[in-house]
Each structure stands twice: as C-alpha cells, then as structure tokens.
C-alpha positions as CSV (number, residue, x, y, z in Angstrom):
1,X,40.3,-31.4,-74.0
2,X,41.7,-30.3,-77.3
3,X,40.0,-28.3,-79.9
4,X,39.8,-31.2,-82.4
5,X,38.0,-33.0,-79.8
6,X,36.0,-30.7,-79.0
7,X,34.6,-30.1,-82.9
8,X,34.2,-33.6,-83.0
9,X,32.2,-34.3,-79.9
10,X,30.1,-31.3,-81.5
11,X,29.8,-32.4,-85.2
12,X,28.7,-35.9,-83.8
13,X,26.0,-34.8,-81.3
14,X,24.4,-32.8,-84.9
15,X,24.6,-36.3,-86.8
16,X,22.7,-37.6,-83.5
17,X,19.6,-35.3,-84.4
18,X,20.1,-35.5,-88.3
19,X,20.9,-32.2,-88.5
20,X,24.0,-31.0,-90.8
21,X,27.4,-30.7,-88.9
22,X,27.6,-26.7,-88.2
23,X,31.0,-25.0,-89.5
24,X,32.8,-23.5,-87.1
25,X,36.2,-22.3,-87.6
26,X,37.9,-22.7,-84.3
27,X,41.5,-22.3,-85.9
28,X,41.8,-19.0,-84.8
29,X,41.7,-19.6,-81.3
30,X,45.2,-20.1,-79.3
31,X,44.9,-22.5,-76.3
32,X,47.9,-23.3,-75.3
33,X,47.2,-26.2,-72.5
34,X,43.7,-27.9,-71.5
35,X,40.7,-25.5,-71.2
36,X,38.9,-25.9,-68.0
37,X,35.6,-24.0,-69.9
38,X,35.0,-26.7,-72.3
39,X,35.2,-29.2,-69.2
40,X,32.2,-27.0,-67.4
41,X,30.4,-27.5,-70.5
42,X,30.3,-31.0,-70.9
43,X,29.2,-31.4,-66.7
44,X,26.6,-28.5,-67.5
45,X,25.0,-30.8,-70.7
46,X,25.5,-33.5,-68.4
47,X,23.4,-32.0,-65.7
48,X,20.9,-31.2,-68.1
49,X,20.6,-34.3,-69.2
50,X,19.6,-36.3,-66.1
51,X,17.3,-33.7,-66.1
52,X,13.5,-35.2,-66.4
53,X,11.8,-33.5,-69.2
54,X,14.4,-33.7,-71.0
55,X,15.2,-37.3,-70.6
56,X,11.6,-37.6,-71.6
57,X,12.0,-35.8,-74.8
58,X,14.5,-37.4,-75.7
59,X,12.4,-40.6,-75.1
60,X,10.2,-39.7,-77.1
61,X,12.7,-38.1,-80.2
62,X,11.7,-34.9,-80.1
63,X,14.0,-32.5,-81.2
64,X,15.6,-30.0,-77.9
65,X,15.5,-27.1,-80.0
66,X,11.9,-27.5,-81.1
67,X,11.0,-28.4,-77.9
68,X,12.8,-25.5,-76.4
69,X,10.4,-22.9,-79.1
70,X,7.3,-24.7,-78.0
71,X,8.2,-24.1,-73.9
72,X,9.2,-20.9,-75.2
73,X,6.2,-19.7,-77.4
74,X,4.0,-21.9,-74.3
75,X,5.7,-19.3,-71.5
76,X,4.7,-16.2,-74.2
77,X,1.5,-17.7,-74.1
78,X,0.9,-17.3,-71.0
79,X,2.7,-14.6,-70.0
80,X,0.2,-12.9,-72.7
81,X,-2.8,-14.5,-70.8
82,X,-1.1,-13.1,-67.7
83,X,-0.7,-9.3,-68.7
84,X,-4.7,-9.9,-70.1
85,X,-5.8,-11.0,-66.6
86,X,-4.0,-8.2,-65.1
87,X,-5.6,-5.8,-67.5
88,X,-9.2,-7.2,-66.6
89,X,-8.0,-7.0,-62.8
90,X,-7.0,-3.4,-63.2
91,X,-9.8,-1.4,-61.6
92,X,-9.9,-4.5,-58.8
93,X,-5.8,-4.1,-58.2
94,X,-6.2,-0.5,-58.4
95,X,-9.1,-0.4,-55.3
96,X,-6.5,-2.8,-53.4
97,X,-3.8,-0.8,-54.2
98,X,-6.1,2.2,-53.3
99,X,-7.4,0.3,-50.1
100,X,-3.3,-0.9,-49.0
101,X,-2.5,3.1,-48.8
102,X,-5.8,3.7,-47.2
103,X,-3.9,1.3,-44.4
104,X,-1.2,2.1,-44.5
105,X,-2.6,5.7,-43.9
106,X,-4.7,4.2,-40.7
107,X,-1.5,2.6,-39.3
108,X,0.4,5.7,-39.7
109,X,-2.5,7.2,-37.1
110,X,-2.2,5.1,-34.9
111,X,1.4,4.7,-34.7
112,X,1.5,8.6,-33.7
113,X,-1.7,7.8,-31.2
114,X,0.2,5.2,-29.9
115,X,3.1,6.9,-30.0
116,X,1.1,9.6,-27.6
117,X,-0.3,7.3,-25.6
118,X,2.9,5.8,-25.3
119,X,4.4,9.5,-24.3
120,X,1.2,10.4,-22.2
121,X,1.9,7.2,-20.5
122,X,5.4,8.0,-19.7
123,X,4.1,11.5,-18.0
124,X,1.2,9.8,-16.4
125,X,4.0,7.6,-14.6
126,X,6.3,9.5,-14.0
127,X,3.2,12.5,-11.7
128,X,2.4,9.2,-10.2
129,X,6.2,8.6,-9.2
130,X,6.2,12.1,-7.6
131,X,3.0,12.1,-6.2
132,X,4.2,9.0,-4.3
133,X,7.2,10.7,-3.3
134,X,4.7,13.3,-2.2
135,X,2.4,11.4,-0.4
136,X,5.3,9.9,1.6
137,X,6.4,13.0,2.5
138,X,3.1,14.4,3.5
139,X,2.7,11.5,5.6
140,X,5.7,11.7,7.4
141,X,4.5,15.7,8.2
142,X,1.2,14.3,8.9
143,X,2.4,11.6,11.7
144,X,4.7,14.1,13.1
145,X,2.3,16.6,13.3
146,X,-0.2,14.4,15.3
147,X,3.1,13.4,17.6
148,X,3.3,17.5,18.5
149,X,-0.9,18.0,18.5
150,X,-0.9,15.3,20.9
151,X,1.5,16.3,23.2
152,X,0.0,20.2,23.1
153,X,-3.7,18.9,23.2
154,X,-2.2,16.6,26.6
155,X,-0.6,19.7,28.0
156,X,-3.6,22.4,27.4
157,X,-6.6,19.7,28.5
158,X,-4.9,19.5,31.6
159,X,-2.7,22.6,32.4
160,X,-6.2,25.0,31.5
161,X,-8.7,25.2,34.8
162,X,-12.2,25.2,33.1
163,X,-13.9,27.9,35.2
164,X,-16.9,25.9,36.3
165,X,-14.4,23.2,37.9
166,X,-13.3,26.2,39.8
167,X,-16.5,27.3,40.9
168,X,-17.8,23.9,41.6
169,X,-14.6,23.0,44.2
170,X,-14.4,26.4,45.4
171,X,-18.2,26.8,46.5
172,X,-20.2,23.8,45.7
173,X,-21.3,21.3,48.4
174,X,-18.9,17.9,48.4
175,X,-21.3,15.4,46.8
176,X,-21.3,12.8,43.3
177,X,-20.9,15.6,40.9
178,X,-18.4,17.5,43.3
179,X,-16.3,14.3,43.6
180,X,-16.5,14.3,39.2
181,X,-14.3,17.7,39.5
182,X,-11.5,16.2,41.8
183,X,-11.0,13.4,39.8
184,X,-10.6,16.4,37.2
185,X,-8.1,18.0,39.8
186,X,-6.6,15.3,40.2
187,X,-5.5,14.1,36.8
188,X,-3.8,17.7,36.6
189,X,-1.7,17.5,39.6
190,X,-0.2,14.2,38.8
191,X,0.0,15.9,35.0
192,X,2.5,18.2,36.8
193,X,3.5,16.1,38.9
194,X,5.1,14.4,36.2
195,X,6.7,17.1,34.1
196,X,9.8,19.0,34.9
197,X,9.8,22.5,34.3
198,X,12.6,21.9,31.7
199,X,10.0,20.1,30.1
200,X,7.2,22.8,30.4
201,X,8.4,26.3,31.4
202,X,4.7,27.1,31.6
203,X,4.6,25.0,34.4
204,X,5.8,28.1,37.2
205,X,2.7,30.1,35.9
206,X,0.1,27.2,36.2
207,X,1.3,25.6,39.6
208,X,0.7,28.8,42.2
209,X,-3.5,28.6,40.5
210,X,-3.4,23.9,41.0
211,X,-1.9,24.8,44.4
212,X,-4.5,27.1,45.7
213,X,-7.4,25.0,43.4
214,X,-5.6,22.1,45.5
215,X,-5.7,23.4,48.9
216,X,-9.1,24.6,48.2
217,X,-10.3,21.2,47.8
218,X,-8.8,19.6,50.6
219,X,-10.4,22.0,53.0
220,X,-13.7,21.3,51.5
221,X,-13.1,17.1,51.1
222,X,-11.9,18.0,54.9
223,X,-15.0,19.6,56.7
224,X,-16.6,17.3,54.6
225,X,-15.0,14.0,56.2
226,X,-15.3,16.2,59.6
227,X,-19.1,16.0,59.2
228,X,-19.9,12.5,58.2
229,X,-17.4,11.2,61.6
230,X,-20.0,13.6,63.5
231,X,-22.7,11.7,62.5
232,X,-21.8,9.1,64.5
233,X,-21.9,10.5,67.9
234,X,-25.8,11.4,67.8
235,X,-27.4,9.3,69.5
236,X,-29.4,6.1,68.6
237,X,-27.4,5.8,65.6
238,X,-26.3,2.6,63.8
239,X,-23.2,3.0,63.4
240,X,-23.2,-0.4,61.1
241,X,-25.9,1.6,58.6
242,X,-24.6,4.7,58.9
243,X,-21.2,3.3,57.3
244,X,-22.4,1.3,54.5
245,X,-24.1,4.8,53.4
246,X,-22.4,7.4,54.3
247,X,-19.1,6.6,54.9
248,X,-17.9,4.0,52.0
249,X,-19.3,5.4,49.6
250,X,-17.4,8.6,49.7
251,X,-14.0,6.9,50.4
252,X,-12.8,8.1,47.5
253,X,-12.6,11.6,49.5
254,X,-10.3,10.4,51.8
255,X,-7.8,9.0,49.0
256,X,-7.7,12.3,47.8
257,X,-7.2,13.7,51.1
258,X,-4.6,11.6,51.9
259,X,-2.6,12.0,48.4
260,X,-2.7,15.6,48.8
261,X,-3.4,17.0,52.3
262,X,-1.7,14.3,54.6
263,X,-1.9,16.2,57.8
264,X,-5.7,17.1,57.0
265,X,-5.9,13.1,56.3
266,X,-4.0,11.9,59.6
267,X,-6.2,14.5,61.6
268,X,-9.6,13.3,59.9
269,X,-7.8,9.6,60.6
270,X,-7.3,10.3,64.2
271,X,-10.6,11.8,65.0
272,X,-12.3,9.2,63.3
273,X,-10.3,6.4,65.8
274,X,-11.4,9.0,68.5
275,X,-15.3,8.6,67.6
276,X,-15.0,5.5,67.4
277,X,-13.3,4.5,70.2
278,X,-15.9,6.3,71.9
279,X,-18.5,4.9,70.5
280,X,-16.9,0.9,71.3
281,X,-16.6,2.3,74.9
282,X,-20.1,3.3,75.1
283,X,-21.2,-0.2,73.7
284,X,-19.3,-1.8,76.2
285,X,-19.9,0.4,78.9
286,X,-23.9,-0.4,78.3
287,X,-23.4,-4.6,77.8
288,X,-21.1,-4.5,80.9
289,X,-24.5,-2.7,82.9
290,X,-27.3,-4.9,81.0
291,X,-25.0,-7.7,83.0
292,X,-25.0,-5.9,86.2
293,X,-28.7,-5.9,85.9
294,X,-29.2,-9.8,84.8
295,X,-26.4,-10.7,87.3
296,X,-28.6,-9.2,90.3
297,X,-31.7,-10.2,88.6
298,X,-30.3,-13.8,88.9
299,X,-29.0,-13.9,92.4
300,X,-32.5,-12.3,93.7
301,X,-34.4,-15.4,92.0
302,X,-32.1,-18.1,93.0
C-alpha cells in the first residue's frame, strides 16, 4: 500500500463519520518499498471492526470516539467508586492484613515446631535402632550365658555331695528314704562316667570321694539284701507272701548292686539261688513224705 492510498483511505473513513478530513502531511516520510506497517494496522482495524461491541456501536450509528470516551469515563467512575469502597473498607482490610500477618506468624511457629518435632523423631529413630542393636547383642549374650550357666549348674549339682546324702548313705538304715539317696548317687556316678578328664579337670578330685561313697552304698545294700534272703530260711515262712512283701518292693537295690557292685550282686544272686534250692528241696521232701504216708494208709485200708 502506498502513502497516497493510505491517505485516501484515512480521508474516506473520516468522511463516513461526518467529520472534516484531517490534514496530515506524509510527504516527509521516505518509503522506498511497500510498507508492512500499514498492512498490520489494517489487519488490527479489521479485527476491531469484527468485535461485537464495535459492531453494536456501528449499528447504532455511534461515533467510536464518543463511545470510547464514554467507556473511559465509565471506567474512571468505576475506578473512583472502587477507591471509595477500598477507603470505606480500609479498617477491615487493615484488620485482615493483621490477621494474615498473625496467621503467617502462627504458620512459621508451627513450621518451626514441626521441624523440631521431625528432628526429635530422627533422633528417637536413631536411638531406637541403637537400642535394637544393643538388644540383639544382649540377647545373644544372654543365650550364651544361659548355655554356660546350664553346663555349670549341671556340673555343680552332679559333682557336689550334700552332707545329708553322705550321712544317710553311710549311717542310715536301708529303706525308702535310703533309696532316694541312692538314686541321686546313681545320677552322679552316671554323670562322671559320661565325662572325660579332658572335659572336667576336677573329675580327678571328685572321683575318689564318689568311689568311696559308692563302695559304702554297695556294702550296705548287700547286707540289706542278704538279710531279706536269710528271712526266707525261717521256719513256717510263706515264701510267696514274703517275696511280694519284702523282696519285690526292694528290687531297685539289687539293680543298683548289679550296676555298681557286680561281685556283690553275683554273691547275693548265688545266695538267693541256694536258699530257694533248699526251700524247694524241703518242700519236695515234705511232699514226698506225705505221699509215702498216704500210700501206707491206702494199703492198710485196702
């Protein structure tokens, strides 16, 4: 578009609005080629003409400049009213401003408190992890010490000879109470038999005392069983009742004697066999004599 064409178009636009054409001197502009500026202005004007408000104003025959001034005055009035509204509400706005400041301060305090709480939680978490590690370590130590304690307690309980047990085995009569102490002695003897000197060096110290106590117990048990066996030799003794009442309840004594005094147990066994042989021989003799007497009586009768 040339300069003359743009001037002509601008003059025609003023004529349409009933105004005198503006005298604009564009002769001083030096344009050697087609100016794209006027094309952009033309496009911008065309876009504005397509606006709904502009179309409505043109349809009503309004002057756009008057319409623009009216709009500008309306905006100024709205601005003034807004300023007055803000002035009237200034106290409330100031109060709101202080409330917002207080809320910001409270939020900052809460943020600091939460930050401290988070830091404390981190320290507590670290302490909990430390306590867990210590707990696992203590648990391992406890298991190991319990194992050692069980071994030591087992050794001490089986190696010590209580004075009451020694006095009972050496001096008391053989009875049910004596049997209980023999059971304890049997446990200690078995305990040391299963342990070597390499496992328990103090076995060498405890073994002599244990052997002496075992020999004393074997001696007393042997005498007790022999007395019970000799009781079968008394005249008019009910052998079956005597065995059930005096021999069977004391069968553990013979078992102890067999385990810890094999020679004495063999002696007791031989004496019992010899005694029973004599008893059965006496029974058969009496039975045989009774048969002879019965035969003589029958011969005399017939």
